[in-house]
OpenMM code with the backbone's topology and positions (N, CA, C; nanometers):
from openmm import Vec3, app, unit

residues = "MET SER THR ALA ARG ASN LEU MET ALA ILE ALA THR ASP ILE TRP ASN VAL LEU PRO ARG TRP ALA ARG TRP VAL THR GLY THR LEU LEU VAL LEU TRP LEU GLY TRP SER TRP LEU LEU GLN GLU ARG HIS GLY GLY ALA SER ILE VAL VAL HIS SER VAL ALA GLU ARG PRO ILE SER TYR VAL TYR VAL ASN GLY ASN MET GLY SER ASN THR TYR ALA PHE ASP GLY PHE HIS ALA GLY GLY GLY GLY SER ALA GLY PRO TYR SER ILE ASP GLY ASN THR VAL LYS ILE ASP TRP LEU LEU SER THR THR GLY ASP GLN TYR ASP LYS GLU GLY LEU ARG PRO GLU LYS HIS SER ILE SER LEU PRO MET PRO LYS ARG THR LYS GLY GLU ASN ASP PHE CYS VAL LEU MET LEU PRO GLN ASN LYS VAL GLU VAL ARG TRP SER ARG SER CYS ILE VAL GLU MET ASP LYS VAL VAL ASP LYS TYR ARG THR TRP ARG".split()
positions = [
    Vec3(21.8757, 15.0669, 4.8838),
    Vec3(21.8699, 15.1290, 5.0162),
    Vec3(21.8369, 15.0235, 5.1207),
    Vec3(21.8792, 15.0506, 5.2412),
    Vec3(21.8535, 14.9568, 5.3495),
    Vec3(21.7109, 14.9715, 5.4012),
    Vec3(21.6688, 14.8732, 5.4771),
    Vec3(21.5337, 14.8743, 5.5342),
    Vec3(21.5149, 14.9916, 5.6285),
    Vec3(21.6161, 15.0208, 5.7097),
    Vec3(21.6062, 15.1320, 5.8042),
    Vec3(21.5877, 15.2650, 5.7307),
    Vec3(21.6610, 15.2827, 5.6221),
    Vec3(21.6475, 15.4074, 5.5454),
    Vec3(21.5095, 15.4174, 5.4815),
    Vec3(21.4580, 15.3045, 5.4327),
    Vec3(21.3239, 15.3038, 5.3732),
    Vec3(21.2182, 15.3413, 5.4771),
    Vec3(21.2290, 15.2836, 5.5958),
    Vec3(21.1317, 15.3143, 5.7010),
    Vec3(21.1420, 15.4596, 5.7441),
    Vec3(21.2622, 15.5122, 5.7524),
    Vec3(21.2818, 15.6519, 5.7908),
    Vec3(21.2236, 15.7445, 5.6836),
    Vec3(21.2404, 15.7095, 5.5565),
    Vec3(21.1858, 15.7912, 5.4470),
    Vec3(21.0332, 15.7910, 5.4520),
    Vec3(20.9740, 15.6761, 5.4802),
    Vec3(20.8277, 15.6671, 5.4901),
    Vec3(20.7772, 15.7499, 5.6077),
    Vec3(20.8430, 15.7375, 5.7243),
    Vec3(20.8025, 15.8134, 5.8427),
    Vec3(20.8153, 15.9635, 5.8172),
    Vec3(20.9210, 16.0053, 5.7500),
    Vec3(20.9406, 16.1475, 5.7181),
    Vec3(20.8318, 16.1971, 5.6243),
    Vec3(20.7956, 16.1177, 5.5235),
    Vec3(20.6886, 16.1571, 5.4303),
    Vec3(20.5549, 16.1709, 5.5022),
    Vec3(20.5262, 16.0770, 5.5916),
    Vec3(20.3993, 16.0850, 5.6662),
    Vec3(20.4001, 16.2084, 5.7548),
    Vec3(20.5106, 16.2361, 5.8221),
    Vec3(20.5226, 16.3538, 5.9103),
    Vec3(20.5017, 16.4834, 5.8311),
    Vec3(20.5584, 16.4894, 5.7117),
    Vec3(20.5459, 16.6103, 5.6297),
    Vec3(20.4040, 16.6318, 5.5787),
    Vec3(20.3264, 16.5276, 5.5634),
    Vec3(20.1887, 16.5384, 5.5153),
    Vec3(20.0941, 16.5828, 5.6262),
    Vec3(20.1281, 16.5532, 5.7519),
    Vec3(20.0403, 16.5876, 5.8646),
    Vec3(20.0287, 16.7384, 5.8825),
    Vec3(19.9081, 16.7862, 5.9165),
    Vec3(19.8944, 16.9291, 5.9488),
    Vec3(19.9638, 16.9591, 6.0822),
    Vec3(19.9879, 17.0870, 6.1080),
    Vec3(20.0631, 17.1278, 6.2260),
    Vec3(19.9986, 17.0771, 6.3554),
    Vec3(19.8656, 17.0874, 6.3684),
    Vec3(19.7999, 17.0430, 6.4920),
    Vec3(19.8177, 16.8928, 6.5131),
    Vec3(19.8207, 16.8120, 6.4068),
    Vec3(19.8384, 16.6673, 6.4176),
    Vec3(19.9816, 16.6330, 6.4594),
    Vec3(20.0765, 16.7150, 6.4128),
    Vec3(20.2154, 16.6942, 6.4563),
    Vec3(20.2290, 16.7189, 6.6060),
    Vec3(20.1639, 16.8256, 6.6551),
    Vec3(20.1698, 16.8553, 6.7988),
    Vec3(20.1049, 16.7439, 6.8804),
    Vec3(19.9907, 16.6967, 6.8376),
    Vec3(19.9228, 16.5880, 6.9101),
    Vec3(20.0074, 16.4617, 6.9072),
    Vec3(20.0600, 16.4273, 6.7911),
    Vec3(20.1433, 16.3079, 6.7776),
    Vec3(20.2697, 16.3191, 6.8630),
    Vec3(20.3356, 16.4348, 6.8563),
    Vec3(20.4570, 16.4557, 6.9352),
    Vec3(20.4304, 16.4483, 7.0848),
    Vec3(20.3202, 16.5113, 7.1289),
    Vec3(20.2843, 16.5084, 7.2713),
    Vec3(20.2540, 16.3660, 7.3168),
    Vec3(20.1775, 16.2924, 7.2387),
    Vec3(20.1459, 16.1543, 7.2740),
    Vec3(20.2720, 16.0669, 7.2774),
    Vec3(20.3620, 16.0898, 7.1833),
    Vec3(20.4859, 16.0132, 7.1800),
    Vec3(20.5712, 16.0402, 7.3048),
    Vec3(20.5832, 16.1678, 7.3426),
    Vec3(20.6612, 16.2037, 7.4617),
    Vec3(20.5965, 16.1453, 7.5871),
    Vec3(20.4649, 16.1546, 7.5991),
    Vec3(20.3961, 16.0968, 7.7156),
    Vec3(20.4148, 15.9452, 7.7217),
    Vec3(20.4030, 15.8802, 7.6092),
    Vec3(20.4202, 15.7339, 7.6074),
    Vec3(20.5629, 15.6945, 7.6448),
    Vec3(20.6630, 15.7634, 7.5897),
    Vec3(20.8019, 15.7330, 7.6231),
    Vec3(20.8306, 15.7583, 7.7712),
    Vec3(20.7788, 15.8688, 7.8246),
    Vec3(20.7964, 15.8971, 7.9669),
    Vec3(20.7327, 15.7904, 8.0536),
    Vec3(20.6128, 15.7472, 8.0180),
    Vec3(20.5449, 15.6421, 8.0948),
    Vec3(20.6225, 15.5110, 8.0870),
    Vec3(20.6671, 15.4733, 7.9691),
    Vec3(20.7330, 15.3439, 7.9542),
    Vec3(20.8710, 15.3411, 8.0181),
    Vec3(20.9415, 15.4530, 8.0224),
    Vec3(21.0765, 15.4544, 8.0810),
    Vec3(21.0760, 15.4853, 8.2289),
    Vec3(20.9851, 15.5700, 8.2741),
    Vec3(20.9899, 15.6151, 8.4127),
    Vec3(20.8863, 15.5501, 8.5035),
    Vec3(20.7654, 15.5341, 8.4570),
    Vec3(20.6572, 15.4918, 8.5449),
    Vec3(20.6222, 15.3435, 8.5334),
    Vec3(20.6343, 15.2888, 8.4166),
    Vec3(20.5971, 15.1494, 8.3975),
    Vec3(20.6966, 15.0604, 8.4711),
    Vec3(20.6448, 14.9638, 8.5482),
    Vec3(20.7336, 14.8726, 8.6191),
    Vec3(20.7823, 14.7663, 8.5224),
    Vec3(20.9119, 14.7677, 8.5001),
    Vec3(20.9720, 14.6709, 8.4101),
    Vec3(21.0815, 14.5976, 8.4846),
    Vec3(21.1018, 14.4756, 8.4489),
    Vec3(21.2101, 14.3973, 8.5063),
    Vec3(21.2942, 14.3449, 8.3918),
    Vec3(21.4219, 14.3650, 8.4025),
    Vec3(21.5121, 14.3121, 8.3017),
    Vec3(21.5518, 14.1706, 8.3372),
    Vec3(21.6588, 14.1253, 8.2781),
    Vec3(21.7083, 13.9928, 8.3064),
    Vec3(21.7595, 13.9826, 8.4496),
    Vec3(21.7663, 13.8607, 8.4985),
    Vec3(21.8097, 13.8368, 8.6360),
    Vec3(21.9254, 13.7383, 8.6368),
    Vec3(22.0131, 13.7568, 8.7336),
    Vec3(22.1227, 13.6625, 8.7553),
    Vec3(22.0775, 13.5564, 8.8546),
    Vec3(22.1141, 13.4334, 8.8280),
    Vec3(22.0857, 13.3238, 8.9205),
    Vec3(22.2083, 13.3066, 9.0094),
    Vec3(22.1880, 13.3195, 9.1406),
    Vec3(22.2967, 13.3035, 9.2376),
    Vec3(22.2621, 13.1849, 9.3262),
    Vec3(22.3512, 13.0850, 9.3296),
    Vec3(22.3255, 12.9621, 9.4036),
    Vec3(22.4215, 12.9523, 9.5220),
    Vec3(22.3661, 12.9258, 9.6400),
    Vec3(22.4431, 12.8993, 9.7615),
    Vec3(22.3951, 12.7658, 9.8172),
    Vec3(22.4783, 12.7038, 9.9000),
    Vec3(22.4398, 12.5753, 9.9564),
    Vec3(22.4906, 12.5611, 10.0990),
    Vec3(22.4043, 12.5083, 10.1860),
    Vec3(22.4449, 12.4677, 10.3206),
    Vec3(22.4246, 12.3170, 10.3358),
    Vec3(22.4171, 12.2478, 10.2230),
    Vec3(22.4054, 12.1020, 10.2229),
    Vec3(22.5441, 12.0414, 10.2425),
    Vec3(22.5465, 11.9223, 10.2984),
    Vec3(22.6741, 11.8552, 10.3276),
    Vec3(22.7372, 11.7922, 10.2035),
    Vec3(22.6668, 11.8007, 10.0904),
    Vec3(22.7187, 11.7468, 9.9653),
    Vec3(22.7266, 11.8573, 9.8610),
    Vec3(22.8216, 11.8486, 9.7685),
    Vec3(22.8289, 11.9504, 9.6620),
    Vec3(22.7130, 11.9351, 9.5631),
    Vec3(22.6838, 12.0425, 9.4921),
    Vec3(22.5797, 12.0438, 9.3887),
    Vec3(22.6509, 12.0612, 9.2552),
    Vec3(22.6320, 11.9660, 9.1630),
    Vec3(22.7019, 11.9727, 9.0343),
    Vec3(22.6389, 12.0719, 8.9378),
    Vec3(22.5069, 12.0816, 8.9379),
    Vec3(22.4410, 12.1808, 8.8535),
    Vec3(22.3058, 12.2159, 8.9127),
    Vec3(22.2606, 12.3356, 8.8799),
    Vec3(22.1275, 12.3825, 8.9189),
    Vec3(22.0661, 12.4490, 8.7968),
    Vec3(21.9437, 12.4109, 8.7642),
    Vec3(21.8676, 12.4754, 8.6575),
    Vec3(21.7458, 12.5426, 8.7186),
    Vec3(21.7219, 12.6671, 8.6828),
    Vec3(21.6057, 12.7427, 8.7276),
    Vec3(21.5211, 12.7714, 8.6043),
    Vec3(21.4058, 12.7067, 8.5960),
    Vec3(21.3177, 12.7184, 8.4781),
    Vec3(21.3949, 12.6942, 8.3487),
    Vec3(21.4855, 12.5983, 8.3512),
    Vec3(21.5626, 12.5615, 8.2335),
    Vec3(21.6882, 12.6444, 8.2114),
    Vec3(21.7137, 12.7438, 8.2947),
    Vec3(21.8328, 12.8278, 8.2846),
    Vec3(21.9377, 12.7790, 8.3838),
    Vec3(22.0594, 12.7583, 8.3356),
    Vec3(22.1627, 12.6998, 8.4201),
    Vec3(22.2220, 12.8012, 8.5161),
    Vec3(22.2294, 12.7613, 8.6435),
    Vec3(22.2959, 12.8392, 8.7470),
    Vec3(22.4333, 12.7803, 8.7726),
    Vec3(22.4962, 12.8220, 8.8811),
    Vec3(22.6309, 12.7742, 8.9115),
    Vec3(22.6264, 12.6465, 8.9951),
    Vec3(22.7422, 12.5845, 9.0097),
    Vec3(22.7529, 12.4693, 9.0986),
    Vec3(22.7993, 12.5179, 9.2359),
    Vec3(22.8002, 12.4290, 9.3364),
    Vec3(22.8402, 12.4687, 9.4713),
    Vec3(22.9309, 12.3638, 9.5330),
    Vec3(23.0012, 12.4069, 9.6359),
    Vec3(23.0814, 12.3148, 9.7167),
    Vec3(22.9947, 12.2585, 9.8279),
    Vec3(23.0455, 12.1557, 9.8939),
    Vec3(22.9797, 12.1061, 10.0145),
    Vec3(22.9982, 12.2114, 10.1238),
    Vec3(22.8993, 12.2260, 10.2102),
    Vec3(22.9040, 12.3255, 10.3180),
    Vec3(23.0153, 12.2894, 10.4155),
    Vec3(23.1002, 12.3875, 10.4462),
    Vec3(23.2148, 12.3625, 10.5345),
    Vec3(23.1895, 12.4012, 10.6798),
    Vec3(23.0681, 12.4376, 10.7142),
    Vec3(23.0354, 12.4761, 10.8501),
    Vec3(23.0379, 12.6264, 10.8716),
    Vec3(23.0905, 12.7012, 10.7754),
    Vec3(23.0942, 12.8465, 10.7900),
    Vec3(23.0482, 12.9182, 10.6628),
    Vec3(23.1149, 12.8915, 10.5506),
    Vec3(23.0817, 12.9587, 10.4250),
    Vec3(22.9826, 12.8748, 10.3447),
    Vec3(22.8788, 12.9396, 10.2944),
    Vec3(22.7858, 12.8705, 10.2055),
    Vec3(22.8574, 12.8442, 10.0743),
    Vec3(22.8602, 12.7198, 10.0309),
    Vec3(22.9297, 12.6854, 9.9083),
    Vec3(22.8668, 12.7503, 9.7885),
    Vec3(22.9484, 12.7819, 9.6914),
    Vec3(22.8982, 12.8385, 9.5666),
    Vec3(22.9020, 12.9890, 9.5670),
    Vec3(22.7943, 13.0482, 9.5254),
    Vec3(22.7859, 13.1925, 9.5206),
    Vec3(22.8128, 13.2499, 9.3832),
    Vec3(22.8499, 13.1642, 9.2889),
    Vec3(22.8699, 13.2132, 9.1536),
    Vec3(22.7369, 13.2529, 9.0932),
    Vec3(22.7407, 13.3457, 9.0002),
    Vec3(22.6162, 13.3869, 8.9365),
    Vec3(22.6209, 13.3525, 8.7883),
    Vec3(22.5044, 13.3333, 8.7329),
    Vec3(22.4896, 13.3043, 8.5906),
    Vec3(22.3741, 13.3887, 8.5385),
    Vec3(22.3840, 13.4280, 8.4153),
    Vec3(22.2752, 13.5058, 8.3588),
    Vec3(22.3288, 13.6280, 8.2871),
    Vec3(22.2469, 13.7194, 8.2497),
    Vec3(22.1085, 13.7372, 8.2901),
    Vec3(22.0120, 13.6515, 8.2086),
    Vec3(21.9092, 13.6061, 8.2789),
    Vec3(21.8038, 13.5254, 8.2193),
    Vec3(21.6692, 13.5907, 8.2470),
    Vec3(21.5712, 13.5532, 8.1684),
    Vec3(21.4336, 13.5934, 8.1952),
    Vec3(21.3718, 13.4848, 8.2827),
    Vec3(21.3410, 13.5200, 8.4060),
    Vec3(21.2828, 13.4246, 8.5012),
    Vec3(21.1465, 13.4796, 8.5407),
    Vec3(21.0406, 13.4163, 8.4936),
    Vec3(20.9072, 13.4653, 8.5253),
    Vec3(20.8093, 13.3494, 8.5312),
    Vec3(20.6849, 13.3813, 8.5573),
    Vec3(20.5803, 13.2808, 8.5693),
    Vec3(20.5286, 13.2746, 8.7118),
    Vec3(20.4313, 13.1877, 8.7337),
    Vec3(20.3723, 13.1716, 8.8672),
    Vec3(20.4495, 13.0721, 8.9525),
    Vec3(20.5231, 12.9833, 8.8878),
    Vec3(20.6021, 12.8849, 8.9613),
    Vec3(20.7455, 12.8860, 8.9093),
    Vec3(20.8345, 12.8344, 8.9899),
    Vec3(20.9738, 12.8209, 8.9499),
    Vec3(21.0114, 12.6742, 8.9689),
    Vec3(21.0697, 12.6150, 8.8642),
    Vec3(21.1115, 12.4751, 8.8701),
    Vec3(21.2628, 12.4707, 8.8864),
    Vec3(21.3071, 12.4060, 8.9928),
    Vec3(21.4493, 12.3927, 9.0218),
    Vec3(21.4881, 12.2465, 8.9993),
    Vec3(21.5863, 12.2240, 8.9136),
    Vec3(21.6441, 12.0912, 8.8913),
    Vec3(21.7896, 12.0976, 8.9356),
    Vec3(21.8375, 11.9946, 9.0061),
    Vec3(21.9773, 11.9937, 9.0486),
    Vec3(22.0300, 11.8525, 9.0616),
    Vec3(22.1628, 11.8420, 9.0548),
    Vec3(22.2317, 11.7147, 9.0733),
    Vec3(22.3108, 11.7239, 9.2022),
    Vec3(22.2678, 11.6454, 9.3002),
    Vec3(22.3367, 11.6362, 9.4282),
    Vec3(22.4542, 11.5422, 9.4090),
    Vec3(22.5744, 11.5954, 9.4186),
    Vec3(22.6944, 11.5192, 9.3897),
    Vec3(22.7567, 11.4659, 9.5182),
    Vec3(22.8812, 11.4235, 9.5114),
    Vec3(22.9514, 11.3716, 9.6287),
    Vec3(23.0951, 11.4216, 9.6292),
    Vec3(23.1522, 11.4289, 9.7477),
    Vec3(23.2960, 11.4510, 9.7576),
    Vec3(23.3634, 11.3156, 9.7374),
    Vec3(23.4946, 11.3158, 9.7235),
    Vec3(23.5671, 11.1888, 9.7058),
    Vec3(23.5457, 11.0939, 9.8225),
    Vec3(23.5542, 11.1450, 9.9460),
    Vec3(23.5332, 11.0610, 10.0645),
    Vec3(23.3905, 11.0087, 10.0720),
    Vec3(23.2921, 11.0938, 10.0393),
    Vec3(23.1526, 11.0496, 10.0423),
    Vec3(23.1291, 10.9381, 9.9413),
    Vec3(23.1936, 10.9462, 9.8272),
    Vec3(23.1771, 10.8456, 9.7234),
    Vec3(23.2463, 10.7151, 9.7633),
    Vec3(23.3728, 10.7244, 9.8054),
    Vec3(23.4527, 10.6052, 9.8352),
    Vec3(23.4176, 10.5417, 9.9693),
    Vec3(23.4120, 10.6202, 10.0757),
    Vec3(23.3960, 10.5664, 10.2107),
    Vec3(23.2503, 10.5468, 10.2518),
    Vec3(23.1645, 10.6418, 10.2125),
    Vec3(23.0252, 10.6345, 10.2551),
    Vec3(22.9356, 10.5674, 10.1513),
    Vec3(22.9857, 10.5468, 10.0313),
    Vec3(22.9074, 10.4807, 9.9270),
    Vec3(22.7975, 10.5668, 9.8672),
    Vec3(22.8026, 10.6978, 9.8870),
    Vec3(22.7010, 10.7860, 9.8310),
    Vec3(22.7213, 10.8008, 9.6806),
    Vec3(22.6137, 10.8169, 9.6091),
    Vec3(22.6182, 10.8341, 9.4644),
    Vec3(22.5416, 10.9607, 9.4264),
    Vec3(22.5741, 11.0203, 9.3113),
    Vec3(22.5005, 11.1395, 9.2669),
    Vec3(22.3505, 11.1113, 9.2522),
    Vec3(22.2691, 11.2128, 9.2845),
    Vec3(22.1230, 11.1998, 9.2786),
    Vec3(22.0642, 11.3220, 9.2083),
    Vec3(21.9740, 11.2971, 9.1141),
    Vec3(21.9035, 11.4066, 9.0477),
    Vec3(21.7774, 11.4386, 9.1269),
    Vec3(21.7501, 11.5681, 9.1418),
    Vec3(21.6318, 11.6128, 9.2150),
    Vec3(21.5634, 11.7241, 9.1375),
    Vec3(21.4345, 11.7410, 9.1632),
    Vec3(21.3563, 11.8463, 9.1004),
    Vec3(21.2458, 11.8884, 9.1958),
    Vec3(21.2158, 12.0185, 9.1969),
    Vec3(21.1083, 12.0693, 9.2813),
    Vec3(21.0467, 12.1904, 9.2132),
    Vec3(20.9171, 12.2073, 9.2290),
    Vec3(20.8475, 12.3262, 9.1798),
    Vec3(20.7989, 12.4051, 9.3010),
    Vec3(20.8276, 12.5335, 9.3000),
    Vec3(20.7909, 12.6219, 9.4102),
    Vec3(20.7143, 12.7409, 9.3550),
    Vec3(20.6337, 12.8067, 9.4388),
    Vec3(20.5692, 12.9296, 9.3927),
    Vec3(20.6739, 13.0381, 9.3669),
    Vec3(20.6524, 13.1150, 9.2634),
    Vec3(20.7461, 13.2226, 9.2304),
    Vec3(20.7340, 13.3317, 9.3365),
    Vec3(20.8465, 13.3701, 9.3996),
    Vec3(20.8388, 13.4794, 9.4973),
    Vec3(20.8113, 13.6124, 9.4279),
    Vec3(20.7584, 13.7066, 9.5038),
    Vec3(20.7276, 13.8406, 9.4516),
    Vec3(20.8574, 13.9153, 9.4236),
    Vec3(20.8634, 13.9792, 9.3090),
    Vec3(20.9809, 14.0568, 9.2691),
    Vec3(20.9455, 14.2040, 9.2684),
    Vec3(21.0307, 14.2844, 9.3302),
    Vec3(21.0113, 14.4287, 9.3271),
    Vec3(21.1213, 14.4927, 9.2427),
    Vec3(21.0990, 14.6161, 9.2056),
    Vec3(21.1936, 14.6868, 9.1196),
    Vec3(21.3302, 14.6943, 9.1874),
    Vec3(21.4346, 14.6673, 9.1118),
    Vec3(21.5708, 14.6735, 9.1634),
    Vec3(21.6241, 14.5388, 9.2106),
    Vec3(21.5384, 14.4404, 9.2237),
    Vec3(21.5832, 14.3072, 9.2645),
    Vec3(21.6207, 14.2287, 9.1396),
    Vec3(21.7501, 14.2204, 9.1132),
    Vec3(21.7989, 14.1585, 8.9911),
    Vec3(21.8737, 14.0287, 9.0149),
    Vec3(21.8763, 13.9807, 9.1384),
    Vec3(21.9368, 13.8515, 9.1703),
    Vec3(21.8271, 13.7548, 9.2109),
    Vec3(21.8271, 13.6370, 9.1495),
    Vec3(21.7369, 13.5311, 9.1916),
    Vec3(21.8200, 13.4353, 9.2766),
    Vec3(21.7951, 13.4362, 9.4069),
    Vec3(21.8752, 13.3591, 9.5024),
    Vec3(21.8170, 13.2196, 9.5188),
    Vec3(21.9032, 13.1194, 9.5074),
    Vec3(21.8650, 12.9803, 9.5305),
    Vec3(21.9559, 12.9294, 9.6420),
    Vec3(21.8967, 12.8900, 9.7546),
    Vec3(21.9730, 12.8358, 9.8665),
    Vec3(21.9370, 12.6893, 9.8818),
    Vec3(22.0376, 12.6039, 9.8650),
    Vec3(22.0183, 12.4597, 9.8797),
    Vec3(22.0368, 12.4261, 10.0276),
    Vec3(21.9343, 12.3677, 10.0878),
    Vec3(21.9341, 12.3335, 10.2298),
    Vec3(21.9515, 12.1831, 10.2481),
    Vec3(21.9836, 12.1386, 10.3708),
    Vec3(21.9914, 11.9941, 10.3960),
    Vec3(21.8569, 11.9251, 10.3682),
    Vec3(21.8603, 11.7944, 10.3522),
    Vec3(21.7436, 11.7112, 10.3199),
    Vec3(21.6771, 11.7541, 10.1884),
    Vec3(21.7571, 11.8034, 10.0945),
    Vec3(21.7099, 11.8391, 9.9601),
    Vec3(21.5956, 11.9396, 9.9609),
    Vec3(21.6028, 12.0339, 10.0506),
    Vec3(21.5068, 12.1438, 10.0530),
    Vec3(21.5715, 12.2635, 9.9838),
    Vec3(21.4881, 12.3479, 9.9262),
    Vec3(21.5360, 12.4629, 9.8500),
    Vec3(21.4597, 12.5864, 9.8947),
    Vec3(21.5310, 12.6969, 9.9086),
    Vec3(21.4691, 12.8255, 9.9384),
    Vec3(21.5050, 12.9210, 9.8258),
    Vec3(21.4050, 12.9920, 9.7739),
    Vec3(21.4287, 13.0875, 9.6650),
    Vec3(21.3719, 13.2230, 9.7038),
    Vec3(21.4346, 13.3280, 9.6530),
    Vec3(21.3849, 13.4635, 9.6740),
    Vec3(21.4535, 13.5581, 9.5765),
    Vec3(21.3899, 13.6727, 9.5576),
    Vec3(21.4490, 13.7810, 9.4798),
    Vec3(21.5235, 13.8717, 9.5754),
    Vec3(21.6327, 13.9313, 9.5280),
    Vec3(21.7117, 14.0165, 9.6153),
    Vec3(21.7948, 14.1146, 9.5339),
    Vec3(21.8384, 14.2201, 9.6000),
    Vec3(21.9344, 14.3123, 9.5402),
    Vec3(22.0752, 14.2546, 9.5519),
    Vec3(22.1005, 14.1771, 9.6592),
    Vec3(22.2294, 14.1121, 9.6816),
    Vec3(22.2063, 13.9817, 9.7571),
    Vec3(22.2264, 13.8702, 9.6898),
    Vec3(22.2025, 13.7400, 9.7526),
    Vec3(22.2967, 13.7150, 9.8694),
    Vec3(22.4191, 13.7616, 9.8594),
    Vec3(22.5155, 13.7375, 9.9674),
    Vec3(22.4664, 13.8015, 10.0964),
    Vec3(22.4205, 13.9243, 10.0888),
    Vec3(22.3700, 13.9935, 10.2077),
    Vec3(22.2393, 13.9310, 10.2546),
    Vec3(22.1496, 13.9050, 10.1623),
    Vec3(22.0170, 13.8531, 10.1955),
    Vec3(22.0233, 13.7130, 10.2561),
    Vec3(22.1062, 13.6267, 10.2001),
    Vec3(22.1107, 13.4873, 10.2459),
    Vec3(22.1985, 13.4673, 10.3689),
    Vec3(22.2788, 13.5661, 10.4050),
    Vec3(22.3677, 13.5513, 10.5199),
    Vec3(22.2899, 13.5241, 10.6482),
    Vec3(22.1719, 13.5857, 10.6628),
    Vec3(22.0882, 13.5629, 10.7816),
    Vec3(22.0410, 13.4177, 10.7882),
    Vec3(22.0093, 13.3603, 10.6740),
    Vec3(21.9621, 13.2220, 10.6701),
    Vec3(22.0787, 13.1260, 10.6935),
    Vec3(22.1931, 13.1532, 10.6322),
    Vec3(22.3110, 13.0669, 10.6461),
    Vec3(22.3597, 13.0662, 10.7910),
    Vec3(22.3421, 13.1787, 10.8612),
    Vec3(22.3847, 13.1885, 11.0017),
    Vec3(22.3286, 13.0758, 11.0883),
    Vec3(22.2076, 13.0314, 11.0594),
    Vec3(22.1436, 12.9241, 11.1378),
    Vec3(22.2183, 12.7911, 11.1251),
    Vec3(22.2932, 12.7738, 11.0177),
    Vec3(22.3599, 12.6458, 10.9894),
    Vec3(22.5088, 12.6478, 11.0237),
    Vec3(22.5620, 12.7643, 11.0584),
    Vec3(22.7047, 12.7744, 11.0873),
    Vec3(22.7385, 12.6989, 11.2155),
    Vec3(22.8430, 12.6165, 11.2103),
    Vec3(22.8838, 12.5377, 11.3272),
    Vec3(23.0129, 12.5895, 11.3882),
    Vec3(23.0895, 12.6679, 11.3182),
    Vec3(23.2104, 12.7300, 11.3741),
    Vec3(23.2188, 12.8734, 11.3252),
    Vec3(23.2824, 12.9541, 11.4063),
    Vec3(23.2885, 13.0985, 11.3736),
    Vec3(23.4300, 13.1476, 11.3718),
] * unit.nanometer
topology = app.Topology()
chain = topology.addChain("A")
for resn in residues:
    res = topology.addResidue(resn, chain)
    for name in ("N", "CA", "C"):
        topology.addAtom(name, app.Element.getBySymbol(name[0]), res)
């Protein structure tokens, strides 16, 4: 017999040995616990990492607490590069560590002499509320990073990206 069948047989034998009042108490406690854990307990599932960039250089990779996010294009003056999502991952703790590779376009490499640069930063973990399943990472100029939890990173980050738009 399989393990599941053995466990079910043991549980059935224990249930049959219990007196009627113990079955009622056990059943009531089980229903209350299941209701609390499914309805009232605040739980967070996995999160998608969504990366956007308003930096003038592309980003080859982004890692959030060791979980890989998407890459991004160089900012074109209107659309934040990237926006791909990766995950779901478990992202938790008091701090979030972001590692990324600042890459170059062909012209930046050939004409400006820029080379890829690895960067890393640790930031305080933003507060997450129920329903926020996107972890937004916005790469800003001068290798600054903004992170937040959101229901939709595209909607949430649009207000921030607006400050950097040069043409409409």
